[in-house]
C-alpha positions as a LaTeX table, in Angstrom:
\begin{tabular}{lrrr}
\hline
Residue & $x$ (\AA) & $y$ (\AA) & $z$ (\AA) \\
\hline
Unk1 & $-13.54$ & 14.52 & $-21.61$ \\
Unk2 & $-11.66$ & 15.71 & $-18.57$ \\
Unk3 & $-8.91$ & 13.92 & $-16.69$ \\
Unk4 & $-7.63$ & 15.00 & $-13.30$ \\
Unk5 & $-5.83$ & 13.86 & $-10.15$ \\
Unk6 & $-7.82$ & 13.56 & $-6.93$ \\
Unk7 & $-5.39$ & 14.88 & $-4.33$ \\
Unk8 & $-7.84$ & 14.31 & $-1.47$ \\
Unk9 & $-6.97$ & 10.60 & $-1.41$ \\
Unk10 & $-3.70$ & 9.01 & $-0.43$ \\
Unk11 & $-2.28$ & 7.75 & $-2.63$ \\
Unk12 & $-3.58$ & 10.31 & $-5.11$ \\
Unk13 & $-5.95$ & 8.94 & $-7.71$ \\
Unk14 & $-6.00$ & 9.57 & $-11.44$ \\
Unk15 & $-9.58$ & 10.07 & $-12.68$ \\
Unk16 & $-10.22$ & 9.58 & $-16.38$ \\
Unk17 & $-13.54$ & 10.25 & $-18.02$ \\
Unk18 & $-14.18$ & 7.68 & $-20.73$ \\
Unk19 & $-17.07$ & 6.48 & $-22.86$ \\
Unk20 & $-18.31$ & 3.03 & $-23.67$ \\
Unk21 & $-18.43$ & 2.26 & $-27.39$ \\
Unk22 & $-22.18$ & 3.02 & $-27.32$ \\
Unk23 & $-21.48$ & 6.50 & $-25.94$ \\
Unk24 & $-22.36$ & 6.21 & $-22.25$ \\
Unk25 & $-19.78$ & 8.01 & $-20.10$ \\
Unk26 & $-17.99$ & 6.47 & $-17.12$ \\
Unk27 & $-15.05$ & 7.29 & $-14.89$ \\
Unk28 & $-11.94$ & 5.19 & $-14.44$ \\
Unk29 & $-10.07$ & 5.65 & $-11.16$ \\
Unk30 & $-6.44$ & 4.55 & $-10.89$ \\
Unk31 & $-4.37$ & 4.97 & $-7.71$ \\
Unk32 & $-1.02$ & 6.68 & $-8.34$ \\
Unk33 & 1.39 & 4.80 & $-6.08$ \\
Unk34 & 4.73 & 6.02 & $-4.78$ \\
Unk35 & 7.12 & 3.31 & $-5.95$ \\
Unk36 & 10.66 & 4.51 & $-5.26$ \\
Unk37 & 13.11 & 2.55 & $-3.15$ \\
Unk38 & 13.61 & 4.09 & 0.29 \\
Unk39 & 15.82 & 1.56 & 2.07 \\
Unk40 & 18.25 & $-1.28$ & 1.34 \\
Unk41 & 16.34 & $-3.41$ & 3.86 \\
Unk42 & 13.47 & $-5.24$ & 2.12 \\
Unk43 & 11.38 & $-5.25$ & 5.30 \\
Unk44 & 11.96 & $-1.57$ & 6.04 \\
Unk45 & 11.41 & $-0.58$ & 2.41 \\
Unk46 & 8.12 & $-2.52$ & 2.34 \\
Unk47 & 6.94 & $-0.76$ & 5.50 \\
Unk48 & 7.82 & 2.66 & 4.08 \\
Unk49 & 6.04 & 1.88 & 0.80 \\
Unk50 & 2.94 & 0.71 & 2.69 \\
Unk51 & 3.05 & 3.81 & 4.87 \\
Unk52 & 3.52 & 6.27 & 2.00 \\
Unk53 & 0.74 & 4.56 & 0.01 \\
Unk54 & $-1.76$ & 4.39 & 2.90 \\
Unk55 & $-1.91$ & 0.60 & 3.30 \\
Unk56 & $-3.47$ & 0.65 & 6.77 \\
Unk57 & $-4.27$ & $-3.08$ & 6.95 \\
Unk58 & $-0.74$ & $-4.09$ & 5.99 \\
Unk59 & 0.74 & $-1.71$ & 8.54 \\
Unk60 & $-1.47$ & $-3.09$ & 11.32 \\
Unk61 & $-0.80$ & $-6.68$ & 10.28 \\
Unk62 & 2.96 & $-6.13$ & 10.13 \\
Unk63 & 2.85 & $-4.37$ & 13.50 \\
Unk64 & 1.11 & $-7.35$ & 15.12 \\
Unk65 & 3.39 & $-9.90$ & 13.46 \\
Unk66 & 6.58 & $-8.06$ & 14.50 \\
Unk67 & 5.33 & $-7.50$ & 18.07 \\
Unk68 & 4.50 & $-11.21$ & 18.36 \\
Unk69 & 7.84 & $-12.36$ & 16.84 \\
Unk70 & 6.00 & $-14.21$ & 14.03 \\
Unk71 & 7.90 & $-12.76$ & 11.07 \\
Unk72 & 9.27 & $-16.14$ & 9.92 \\
Unk73 & 5.81 & $-17.73$ & 9.90 \\
Unk74 & 3.59 & $-14.90$ & 8.66 \\
Unk75 & 5.53 & $-12.42$ & 6.50 \\
Unk76 & 5.67 & $-13.33$ & 2.82 \\
Unk77 & 9.09 & $-12.87$ & 1.17 \\
Unk78 & 10.81 & $-12.41$ & 4.52 \\
Unk79 & 14.31 & $-13.81$ & 4.14 \\
Unk80 & 15.44 & $-13.61$ & 7.75 \\
Unk81 & 17.23 & $-10.28$ & 7.47 \\
Unk82 & 18.35 & $-8.80$ & 10.78 \\
Unk83 & 16.45 & $-5.78$ & 12.07 \\
Unk84 & 16.06 & $-3.75$ & 15.22 \\
Unk85 & 12.58 & $-4.75$ & 16.40 \\
Unk86 & 12.01 & $-1.57$ & 18.44 \\
Unk87 & 12.99 & 0.69 & 15.50 \\
Unk88 & 10.78 & $-1.23$ & 13.05 \\
Unk89 & 7.80 & $-1.15$ & 15.44 \\
Unk90 & 8.29 & 2.62 & 15.89 \\
Unk91 & 8.46 & 3.10 & 12.11 \\
Unk92 & 5.25 & 1.13 & 11.58 \\
Unk93 & 3.55 & 2.98 & 14.43 \\
Unk94 & 4.54 & 6.37 & 12.97 \\
Unk95 & 2.92 & 5.44 & 9.65 \\
Unk96 & $-0.20$ & 4.11 & 11.40 \\
Unk97 & $-0.60$ & 7.52 & 13.05 \\
Unk98 & 0.11 & 9.44 & 9.82 \\
Unk99 & $-2.42$ & 7.45 & 7.78 \\
Unk100 & $-5.12$ & 7.36 & 10.45 \\
Unk101 & $-7.26$ & 10.13 & 8.94 \\
Unk102 & $-6.33$ & 9.61 & 5.28 \\
Unk103 & $-8.78$ & 8.13 & 2.78 \\
Unk104 & $-7.51$ & 5.64 & 0.21 \\
Unk105 & $-8.89$ & 5.62 & $-3.36$ \\
Unk106 & $-10.15$ & 2.03 & $-2.95$ \\
Unk107 & $-12.22$ & 3.24 & 0.03 \\
Unk108 & $-13.50$ & 6.50 & $-1.50$ \\
Unk109 & $-14.40$ & 5.11 & $-4.92$ \\
Unk110 & $-15.19$ & 1.53 & $-3.91$ \\
Unk111 & $-13.00$ & 0.28 & $-6.73$ \\
Unk112 & $-13.72$ & $-3.38$ & $-6.10$ \\
Unk113 & $-10.12$ & $-3.90$ & $-4.99$ \\
Unk114 & $-8.65$ & $-3.88$ & $-1.52$ \\
Unk115 & $-5.20$ & $-2.69$ & $-0.55$ \\
Unk116 & $-4.12$ & $-6.34$ & $-0.45$ \\
Unk117 & $-5.05$ & $-6.63$ & $-4.14$ \\
Unk118 & $-2.63$ & $-3.79$ & $-4.89$ \\
Unk119 & 0.38 & $-5.46$ & $-3.19$ \\
Unk120 & 1.03 & $-7.57$ & $-6.30$ \\
Unk121 & 0.57 & $-4.53$ & $-8.52$ \\
Unk122 & 3.17 & $-2.57$ & $-6.54$ \\
Unk123 & 5.58 & $-5.53$ & $-6.67$ \\
Unk124 & 5.11 & $-5.73$ & $-10.43$ \\
Unk125 & 5.54 & $-2.00$ & $-11.01$ \\
Unk126 & 8.51 & $-1.70$ & $-8.66$ \\
Unk127 & 9.98 & $-4.96$ & $-9.98$ \\
Unk128 & 10.76 & $-6.10$ & $-6.44$ \\
Unk129 & 9.05 & $-8.43$ & $-3.99$ \\
Unk130 & 7.69 & $-6.89$ & $-0.81$ \\
Unk131 & 7.46 & $-8.20$ & 2.73 \\
Unk132 & 3.75 & $-8.40$ & 3.49 \\
Unk133 & 1.19 & $-10.32$ & 5.50 \\
Unk134 & $-1.38$ & $-12.37$ & 3.59 \\
Unk135 & $-4.81$ & $-11.20$ & 4.57 \\
Unk136 & $-7.46$ & $-13.91$ & 4.57 \\
\hline
\end{tabular}
């Protein structure tokens, strides 16, 4: 059995070849998220994590919420911290441009999970709540 990292996706994806107990082989794909803390600001740190881990939907949702001044109503775990709206919008926009052509593992491998499903996983692994927009 061979295990490897698919570096063509962002985030990279760990591929493990496994076998069912009856011997049939299958592959298990696991995104390898970047989980370090980048900023003391919870909002800014969340945006950076979403950008570095290719969470396009979250970036677009946060962009729209911030532009429309709806952060108190729509961003989960937002505690009212002060931020420079123009700087935050520029940060989000820079990540939207950087991730535009990148393929996420949940898209490439059709893992049955969406990026929204991974928000809780990242919170759990990083042991910190993130500022995110619930996607219906």
